[in-house]
N, C-alpha and C positions, 0 to 999 in steps of 0.2 A: 693213112695208117701210121706214117712216120711222124706226123704231127701229134697223134695220140700218144705215141711212144715217148716223144720228147716231153710232153706234158706230164706223163706218168713219172718220168725220171726226175723232173723238177719237184714234183710233189714228194717223192721219196727223199730227195736231198733236204727239202724243207722240214720234213718230219724228223730226219736224223739230227738236224741242227737244233730243233726244239727239244728233242730228248737230251742232246748234249748239254744244252743250256740248263735244263732241269737238273741234270746230274751235278753240274757245277754249283748250282744254288743250293741243292739239297745236301744234307750232311747228317751224321749221327747225332750232332749236338743241336740243341735249341738254346735260344738266348732269353734270359729273364726280361720280361717287359718292365720291370721295376728297378732292376739294378744294372742290366746290361751284361751281367756275368753269364757265361755259358754253362748249360746243364750237362750232366753226364761226362764230365771230364775226370780223368784219373788224377785228382789232386784233392787235398783237404778243402772243404768248403763248397765243393761243386755238388749240387743236388742231383740225385739220380731220379729222373722223371720218366715214367712209363707212358706209352701212347694212351691217349684218352679213348677208351672203348666202352661200349655198353656191355656189362658182364652178362654172361649166360647164367640162367638160374640153375639151381640144383635139380637133380632128377625128379621127375614126376610133377613138376610145377607148371602152371599155366600163368602167363603174364596178363594181369588184369589192369587196364587203364583206369585210373581213378577219375573222380568227378563229383558233381553234386547230385544229391537225390534226397527224397523225403524219408527220413528214418521213421519207420512205423506206418509209412504212407500206404502200403498195400493192405494193411489190416482193415477189414470192412465191418467187423462186429466185435463188440466188447462183451462177450457172453458172460463174463464174470463180474462186469460192472466195477472193475477194480482200477480202471484208468492206468493200466500198466504199459500201454503203448501209445502215448500221445504223439501226434505227428510233429516232426521237427526237421527243417531243412538243414542238412549238414554237407560237408565235403569230406571225401575219403581220398587219401593219397594213393598213387599207383602202387600195387603190390603183387605178389605171387600167391597162388593158392593151389593145393593139390587137385589134380584132375579128378581123383576119386577119393573115397574114404580109405583110411588105412585098413588093409585087409589082414586076415588071419596069417597069411604067409609072411607079410611084412613083420608082424609081431613075433612070429617064430624065428625070423632072422635076428631080431633083437635079442630074444632069449638065448639063441645059439651063441651069439657074440659074447654075452655076459658069461655063459658057461665056459667057452673055450678061450677067450681072450682075457677078460677081466678075472675069470676064475673066482668069482665072489658068490658063494652059495647063498648068503643072506640077500644080496641084491637080486639074484635069480628068483628066489622065493617071493620076494616082495614085488617083483615085476610080473609075476604070473597073474593073468586076469582071473577074476572070480567067476568060475564057470557055474557056481551054485546059483547065480542069478536066474538060471533057467528053471529052477525048482519052484513049484507052486503047490499049495496044500491040496487043491482040487483039480489038478491037471497032471497028466503023465508026460513029463519032459525029460526023463532021465537020459534018453539017447543023446540029447543036446548037451547035457552035462559032461558026458564022456567023449563025445565025438566032435562037437562044433568047432573047437579051437584047432584040433590036431589032425582030423581026418582029411585026406587029400580032396575029398568031394567038396569040402567047404573052404579050400585054401584061398579062393578069390572072393569070399564073402567078408563083409565088414567085421572087424574084431569088436566084440562087446564085452561087458563085464569089466571095463577099464575105468578107473576113477579119473577125475580131473588131474589129480597129482601124478598118476602114472602116465597120463597123456603128455604132461609137461616134461617128465623125465625122458620119455621117448623122443620128444623134439630135441632135447639137448644132446642125446646120444646120436641122433641122426645128423645133427650139425657136425659133430666130431668125425663120424665115419665118412661122410661125404667129403669133408675137407681133407682128411687123411688120404682118401682115395685120389683126390686131385693132386696132392703133393707127391704121392708115390708114382702115379701114372706119368707125371711130368718129370720124374727123377729129381725133383727138388729135395725129396727125401729118398732114401734107398728104395728101390722098386720092390714090388710084392714078392718076386722070386728070392731076392736077397733077404727080405724080412722073414719069409717062410722058412728058409734054411736056418736062419738064426733062431727063430722061435722054436723050431723042432729039434735044434741041437745038431744039425748036420753041417753047419758052417765051420770053416777052419778055425780052430781055437776053442771049440765047444759052444754050448748053448748061449746065445746072446752075445757071443764074442765076434771076432772077425776083424778084418782090416778097416772096415768102413764105419765102425761105431754104430751099428744098427740098434735102434731102441725098440725093444719088443714090449714095452709097457703100454697099457691102454692109452691111446692118443687123446689129448684134450687141446682144443684150439687155444684156450687162454694160457695154458702152460707153455705151449709152443711159442706163442707171441711174446711171452715173458722170458724166453731163452732157457726154459727148463726141460726141453725135449731135444736131447742131443742126437741128431740124425741128419746128416747131410749127404745127399746123393750127387751123382755126376752132373746133374742139371741145376744144381743150386745157384742162385743169382751170385754174380761176382761183385764184391765190394769195389768201390771206386778208388780206394786207397790200398796200395799193395801191402804196406806194413801195418795194416789195421790189426787189431787184436784178433788172434786166430780163433775160429769156432770149430766145433766138431772134433777136437783133438788134433787139429792140424799143427804142423810145426810153425813157429814164428817166422814171418816173412813169406810164407807160402800163400798165394792168392787162390785158395781152394773153394771159396764160396761163403755164403752167409745164409741165415734163415730167411725165409720169405717174410715180407711185411705187408700190412694192409695196403700201403702205397703201391705195391707191385701189381695189385689187381688180380691175383690168382685165386683168391678165396671166393666162396659164394658171396653174393652182394649183401646178404643179411644172414640171420640165423633162423633156423626152423623154430616155429612157435605156434601156439594156437591162434586162430584169427580172433580179432576183436569182434564184438557183437555187430558193430556197424559194418565192418569189412564183410562179415559173413552174410548179412542181409543184403548189402550192395551186390555181392557176388552172386547170390541166389536169384535176385531180381534180374540182373543182367540187362538193365535198361541202357540202350545205346541210341545215339542220334542216327539219322539216315545218311550221314557222311558229308553233306554239303552245308549243314548248319548245325546249330546247337539245340535243336528242338527234338524232344522225344515225342513222337506222334501218338503213342498209345501207352497207357499204364498196364500194370499186370496185377493179378491176384495171386498167381502162382509163378513158378519159374518159367512157365510157358505162356503164350498168349491165349486169351479166351477165358470165359468164366466157368468152363466145365473141366472135367478131369479126363475126358476121352478125346481121342484124335478125330478131327473132322476131315482129314485128308482121305482121298479116294482109296489109296492102297492100304491104309491102316485104319480106316474108319471104325470107330468103336473101341479101339485098343486103349487101355488105360495107361496114362503117362507115368505113373509112379506106383510104388509098392506101399499100400496102406490098407486099412480096414474099411470096407464099404459100409458095414453095419453090424449089429449084434449077430455073432455066429457066422459072419461072412468074411473070412480072411483071404479067400482066393477064388471064389466062384464055383462053378459046376464042373465036374469031371468031364473031360473031353474038350473043353474050351475054357481053361482057367483064365479068369479076368486079367490078372497081372502076372501069372506064372510063378507066383511065390507064396509059400505058406507062412514062413517066418521071414527072415531076411532074404535078399537076392544078391547075386554077384555085383561087385562094385561098379561094373560097366554095363549093368542092365539098363534098359530103356534108352532114351535119347538124351544127349547133353543139352544144357541151356545155351543161350547165345554167347556165353563166354567159354563154352566148351567144357563145362563142369557137369559131372554125372551125379544124379541122386541128391540134388540140393533140396528135394522134397521127398519125403518118404524113405523107405528102407530102414535107416536108423536116424534118430535125432543126433545132433552133433554138439559136442562141447564147444563153447567159446571161452575166451580168456577173461571175460567181464565178471565182476562181482555184481550180484543182483541187487537192485533197489527199484522200488515201484516207480519212483519219479526220476529215474536216471535220464530219460530222454529230455526232460525239462532242465536238467542241471549240467549235463556234460558240455564240453566245448563244442563249437560248431565245425571245427577242423580236427579230423582224426578223433572223434569222440570215444572216450574210454573211461570206465570206472574199474579200478582194480590195481592201481599202481602201489607196489611195495618196493621202494628204491633200495637196491642192494649193491654192495661192492664185493669183490674178492677179498678174502682175508689173507694178509701178508704177515710173514714173520719179520724179525728185526734185520734180516739180510735181504729183504725185498723179494723173497720167494713166496709164491702162492701156496697156501696150506691146502691140503687135500683131505677128503673124507675117508677114514679107515684105510683099507687096502686098495681103494680105487684111486684113480687119478682125477676124480671129480673135485673141483675146487670148493672149498668152504666159502659160504657167503655170510656177510655181516650186514646189518642194516646201515644205510648211509647215515652219517652224523650231521651232514650239512647239505643245503641246497645249492651249494656252489663249490668251486674248486678248493680243496684243502690247502692250508698254508704249507710252506716248504718243510717246516719243522716236523710235521707228521710223517713225511716220506723221505726224510733226509738220508736214512740208511740206504735207500735205493738210489739216491742221486748225489752221492759223493760226500755226505756228512760235512758239508762246507759250513764254516763259521762266519766268513766274511760275506757281506751283502753283494748282490749282483746288480747290474743296471736295471733289471726288472723287478727288484725287490720293492714291494709296495710301501708307501709311507704309512706308518702306524696311525690308527685313529686315536682321537682324544678319548680318554677313559669314559667321559660322560656319553660320547657318541657310541662307543662300543657296548655300553650297557643297554641300549635300546634296540639292539639287533633282535629281530623276531625269532622265536623258538622254531625249531625244525622238527617235523614228524615224518619219518620215512614211510610210514604206513598210511596211505591215502585212500584206502578202500572205503572208508566211511566219511570221506570229505563232504561237508555240508549236511550229511545224513548219517549220523553215527548209529552203530548197532546198539540195541537195548537188550542186554542179556537178562535183565530182570523180567522181561516179558517173553523171553524165548521159551518155547514149549507150552506157553499158556495161551497167548493170543496170536503168536507169530512164530514162524520157523525161519525167518530171515536173519542172517548174521553176516559177518565178513567172510564166512566160509561158503556162503550161498553163491553158486556159479550158474551162469545162464547157459541153457542149451536150447537149440532151435531146430526147426526143419520137419518135425513129425516123423513117425516111425512106422514100421510094418504093422504095429498094433494100435495105431492112432486113426481117428476119423479125419476126413478131408480138411476140417477147419484148421488143424495144426500144420498142414502143408503150406499155409500162407507164411511167407518169410517174415512178416511183421509180428507174428505171434511169438511169445517168449515164455519160458518156464525156468525153474531153477531147481537145483539139487545140491546137497552138501558136497564139497570137493573131495571128501573121502568115501563117498557112496558110489555104487555102480549099478548098472541096469542092463537087462537083455535088450533094451530098446535104445541105448545110447552108445554111439561110437564117436569118431572124430576124424578130422583131416587137418593137415598142417598148412601154415601160411608162412610167408617170408616178406620182409620189407624190400621194396625196390629202391634203387639209388639213381641219382642223376635226373635226366630229362623225364618228366612224367608222361610225355607222349610216346606211345609205343611205335607208331609209324608216322612221324611228322611230315613225310613226303606226300601223304595222302590228303593233306589239308593245306590251304594257302598259308604261306609264310612270308614274313618281311625279308627283303634282301638286304644284307649288310653292306653299307657303303665302304669305300676305300678308307682305311684308317687315316686319321689326321695327326697321328703322333709324329712330332718333329716337323709339322707343316709350317711352311713359311710362304708369305706372298711373294 
């Protein structure tokens, strides 16, 4: 017994010594591997470095590990003989995608924010879905016109009647609201209680006033990062230089905080957007290896395994996997045992998710993607992150370096990019000191003859290699740069369109009772979601400074 006690005491002493050693070696500062200077020091020139972490995604998103797959590979029939889905092996980077389609309740939240925060009546009207998409000359659908968007019975049903343009505006709004929520919940900006008091005029000093300089204007991430959103909370990051220029109305010399930066890692890893066609198809198929090799043992025709649309499992045998039209006049089956339990759309969490955890990637509503449609896109796009639809834009700045906004909103104005590379200093000198003397990084000017052969730049790449032909539009084609791809099949489509490889298009300003959408977001850092689940190389001891 005594021997065991002595052994235990020596073990405790050894553990305490190890912890003590770790504490001596550890410290708040890290050292640059290239200059030897310490990070996070309270002096000019010391870089503030945040811990390297994998950021958490925004609300509602599922992390999808990227990889290689055959674009159009699940398509088994070309019933139109139009060669619109040729098979092409591509790779898609890791990204996030909404677990469900955007629901009516989500859209009502958007409308309510526009009404109460932005207070922009035109924006509100133009954000309203077109509920008249339910009308048909020879069908009685008026109850859906009046009730589908707003009645509580449909609040968890997918929003429809939304154009591609409206869907993109929603993605931008969601980016701003999610990031404002992060900043206020972390007290980097004034918290929601302080904001609410200022917005409603109950704060000391009247509406919008108060001792904390609360900004009650609609939040925009670009404006915030450009220093145009004056609102610092108690948890705002501290600058590493005490006498730095004050922010948020603070007195000079007071180390009260600064705005958050991308380097702080507090924002969402990307911005909400529509998924690309390749991302959407990849996510719908959800092809995954068995975990111990890179082999996918079975292909798919639908987001589930098998060649049929009914469950073969004992407990659910015969149940239909998705909401679609079985045949002419059969939208839901026979009373008493409806096939899919839906006459029109169904709740966004109806049926079972695919292997990535995504609901209704086949049926219910077709979904907008961000791609511009071309028949031969699969043959032409890059094999990594394939996408057609780039229109390269920048924020519009005034001569003081401030981002210009649209009307009464805080939404930035956009201008088409003028070059495919970084602008010269002269274009942005008002924002960066109006210096007239060169710096050590000022590039050497090119010879006049060399400068004259610089290729022209076109910001609009939607028709790259395959330009639109408006002379033929409306005569033999309806394809233009406004034609956007939608996929997935809807409640009113036959089973053929449930195949993720099928694709259709519609003008970006048109809407339908059969088309909805979900958002995506780019991931950052390591593309592996769970690297510990697979074999990894062990890093050897560093040889920096090694001597024999």
